[in-house]
C-alpha positions in Angstrom: 179.6 45.2 173.8 175.8 45.1 173.0 173.6 48.1 173.4 171.7 48.3 176.7 168.1 47.2 177.0 165.4 49.9 176.8 164.8 51.4 180.2 161.3 52.9 180.7 162.2 54.2 184.1 165.0 56.3 182.6 162.5 57.9 180.3 160.1 58.7 183.1 162.9 60.2 185.2 163.8 62.5 182.2 160.1 63.5 182.0 160.1 64.2 185.7 163.1 66.4 185.2 161.4 68.3 182.4 158.4 68.7 184.6 160.5 70.2 187.3 161.9 72.7 184.8 158.4 73.7 183.7 157.2 74.1 187.3 160.2 76.2 188.3 162.0 73.8 190.6 165.8 74.0 190.4 167.2 70.7 189.1 170.8 69.7 188.2 171.4 69.0 184.5 170.2 65.6 183.2 173.1 63.2 183.5 172.0 60.6 181.0 169.7 61.3 178.0 167.3 58.5 177.4 167.3 56.8 174.0 164.3 56.8 171.7 163.8 53.2 172.7 163.5 54.1 176.3 160.6 56.4 175.5 159.0 53.7 173.3 159.3 51.3 176.2 157.7 53.8 178.6 154.8 54.3 176.1 154.4 50.6 175.8 154.3 50.2 179.6 151.9 53.1 180.3 150.8 55.9 178.2 149.0 57.3 181.3 152.4 57.8 183.0 153.7 59.8 180.0 150.5 61.9 179.8 150.6 62.7 183.5 154.0 64.3 183.1 153.4 65.9 179.7 150.1 67.4 180.9 151.8 69.0 183.9 154.4 70.5 181.5 151.7 71.8 179.2 149.8 73.4 182.1 152.8 74.8 184.0 153.4 78.5 184.4 156.7 78.1 182.5 155.6 75.6 179.9 158.2 77.1 177.5 161.0 75.9 179.8 159.4 72.5 180.0 159.2 72.2 176.2 162.9 73.2 175.9 163.6 70.5 178.5 161.7 67.9 176.5 163.8 68.9 173.5 167.0 68.5 175.5 166.2 65.1 176.9 165.1 63.7 173.5 161.4 63.3 174.5 160.2 65.7 171.9 161.7 63.7 169.0 160.7 60.4 170.4 157.2 61.2 171.4 156.2 64.2 169.3 158.3 64.1 166.2 156.1 66.6 164.2 156.8 69.1 167.0 160.5 68.4 167.0 160.7 69.1 163.3 159.6 72.7 163.9 162.7 73.4 165.9 165.0 75.7 163.8 162.4 75.8 160.9 163.0 79.4 159.9 165.5 82.3 160.2 167.4 81.0 157.2 167.4 82.2 153.7 163.7 82.9 153.7 162.2 85.4 156.1 159.5 84.1 158.3 159.1 83.8 162.0 160.7 80.9 163.8 157.9 78.4 164.1 159.3 76.8 167.2 159.7 80.1 169.1 156.2 81.1 167.9 154.7 77.8 169.0 156.2 78.1 172.5 154.9 81.6 172.8 151.4 80.5 171.7 151.4 77.8 174.4 152.5 80.4 177.0 149.8 82.8 176.0 147.1 80.2 175.8 144.5 80.0 178.5 145.6 77.2 180.9 143.1 74.7 179.7 144.5 71.3 178.6 142.7 71.2 175.3 143.8 74.6 174.3 147.4 74.2 175.5 147.8 70.9 173.5 146.2 72.5 170.4 148.6 75.5 170.8 151.6 73.1 170.8 150.3 71.2 167.7 148.5 73.9 165.7 151.4 74.7 163.3 152.9 71.2 162.8 151.7 71.3 159.2 153.9 74.2 158.3 157.0 72.1 157.9 155.3 70.2 155.0 153.6 73.1 153.3 156.1 75.9 153.0 156.3 77.4 149.6 158.2 80.5 148.3 157.0 82.7 145.5 159.4 84.2 143.0 159.3 87.5 144.9 160.4 85.8 148.1 157.0 85.6 149.9 156.6 82.6 152.2 153.3 80.7 152.3 152.0 77.7 154.2 148.9 77.0 152.2 146.7 74.3 153.7 148.9 73.8 156.7 145.9 73.5 159.0 144.4 70.6 157.0 147.8 68.9 156.7 148.4 69.4 160.4 145.2 67.7 161.3 146.2 64.7 159.2 149.6 64.6 160.8 147.9 64.6 164.2 146.0 61.5 163.1 149.3 59.8 162.1 150.8 60.8 165.4 147.9 59.2 167.3 148.5 55.9 165.4 152.1 55.9 166.3 151.7 56.5 170.0 148.1 56.9 171.1 148.7 59.7 173.6 145.1 60.7 174.1 143.5 57.2 174.4 141.0 56.7 175.9 140.2 60.4 176.1 138.4 60.5 172.8 136.7 63.9 173.6 140.1 65.5 174.2 141.5 63.9 171.0 138.6 65.2 168.9 138.8 68.7 170.3 142.6 69.0 169.7 142.2 67.8 166.1 139.3 70.2 165.6 141.3 73.2 166.9 144.3 72.3 164.7 142.1 72.0 161.7 140.2 75.3 162.3 142.7 77.4 164.1 142.8 80.0 161.3 139.0 80.4 161.0 138.6 83.3 163.4 141.6 85.2 162.0 139.9 85.1 158.6 137.0 87.2 159.9 136.2 90.5 158.2 133.6 93.2 159.0 132.1 92.4 155.6 130.9 89.1 156.9 127.1 89.0 156.8 125.1 88.0 159.9 124.4 84.7 158.1 128.2 84.1 157.8 128.8 84.8 161.4 125.9 82.5 162.5 127.4 79.8 160.2 130.8 80.2 161.7 129.4 79.9 165.3 127.3 76.9 164.3 130.2 75.1 162.7 132.6 75.8 165.6 129.8 74.5 167.9 130.9 73.4 171.4 134.6 74.4 170.6 133.8 78.0 169.8 135.1 79.5 173.1 138.3 77.4 173.0 138.9 78.4 169.4 138.7 82.1 170.3 141.2 81.4 173.1 143.6 79.7 170.7 143.1 82.4 168.1 144.0 85.1 170.6 147.0 83.2 171.8 148.2 82.8 168.2 148.8 86.5 167.9 152.6 86.8 168.6 153.7 89.7 166.4 156.0 92.2 168.0 154.5 95.0 166.0 152.0 96.9 168.3 149.8 98.0 165.5 149.5 94.5 164.0 148.9 93.0 167.4 146.2 95.6 168.1 144.5 94.9 164.8 144.6 91.1 165.3 143.2 91.4 168.8 140.4 93.7 167.6 139.5 91.3 164.8 138.9 88.5 167.4 137.1 90.8 169.8 134.8 92.1 167.0 133.9 88.6 165.9 133.2 87.5 169.5 131.0 90.5 170.0 129.0 89.8 166.8 128.6 86.1 167.7 127.3 87.1 171.2 125.0 89.8 169.9 123.4 87.5 167.3 123.0 84.7 169.8 121.2 87.1 172.1 119.0 88.4 169.4 118.1 84.9 168.1 117.2 83.8 171.7 114.6 86.6 172.0 113.2 86.6 168.5 111.3 83.8 166.7 113.2 82.5 163.7 110.0 82.3 161.6 107.4 84.9 160.9 104.0 85.0 162.3 101.4 83.8 159.8 103.7 81.2 158.2 101.1 78.5 158.8 98.4 80.4 156.9 100.9 81.1 154.1 101.7 77.4 153.9 98.0 76.4 153.6 97.4 79.0 150.9 100.7 78.4 149.0 100.3 74.6 148.9 96.6 74.2 149.1 96.8 72.4 152.4 94.0 72.1 155.0 94.6 73.0 158.7 96.2 69.9 160.2 99.2 68.5 162.1 101.1 68.5 158.8 101.4 72.3 158.9 103.1 72.1 162.2 105.5 69.4 160.9 106.4 71.6 157.9 107.1 74.6 160.1 109.4 72.4 162.2 111.2 71.3 159.1 111.7 74.9 158.0 113.0 75.8 161.4 115.4 72.9 161.3 116.6 74.1 157.9 117.1 77.6 159.4 119.2 76.2 162.2 121.2 74.2 159.8 122.0 77.3 157.8 120.2 76.2 154.7 118.0 79.3 154.7 118.1 82.7 156.5 116.0 83.3 159.6 113.6 86.3 160.0 112.5 86.4 156.3 109.0 87.0 155.1 106.6 84.1 154.6 107.0 84.3 150.8 110.7 83.5 151.1 110.0 80.3 153.0 107.3 79.3 150.5 109.9 79.7 147.7 112.4 77.8 149.7 110.0 74.9 150.2 109.2 74.8 146.5 112.9 74.3 145.9 113.1 71.6 148.6 109.8 69.7 148.3 111.0 66.9 150.6 110.5 69.3 153.5 106.8 69.3 152.9 106.6 65.7 154.0 106.1 64.8 157.7 
């Protein structure tokens, strides 16, 4: 007897069942588990139908139950294999937290915003490929954020779940790639380093902070307090510096006169163009703001191209 033909409707029914689990509606056990081909057929017919159900699971109050249901009905392996590979990845010979349990908790703790919830689900997919154990038994996942971002790219090529929402795709990838950045903060960071961090995170800064806070899943009260304070302190410094920068001119009064004297230039529109070039360099993080005029003259001597209009 030949195998049955792929049934996209069976796959959607299973996803509806998983959605009901996430949203707290009592459902009987799934009678027939779809095959991977059923999910492939559903993706080929309409990715939008898959995303509608997956997004509801991600945004549900009990997203953890929905994720477990996706695992049970085979959807996790068929649609999100890098996530499925995290299941059971731990608690063996080497001591490190269960990545799947951690991931589900991060999703639950994450602010209910689609970009953040999806990034929470995918932020640690690179750990499976990067685990190393030192001779003393310490477990490391060096480079797992970068590897995870590349795995996300491959996942998108397999089933393009986030097409045509390119903005959503870009943000999820960005948050995967940079999810460790805020947790690397130290009070020894200079104001310049904090500004550079905020500038590099750009429009995703707030969502990154949300993900970083959700990523704190330790059961040890002191470690949790320390991790939360670390994020809070960085957020406060970013906010304070942004407020200061908004009220205070980046360049010193008298820079125009210093430019004319330092480079033998007459009063002209060119002086204004050079000052704008310097201000752009400050905003790009190439030179510090709020320095004396002499420092910017020295900077321009090292970057003579900025003297041109």
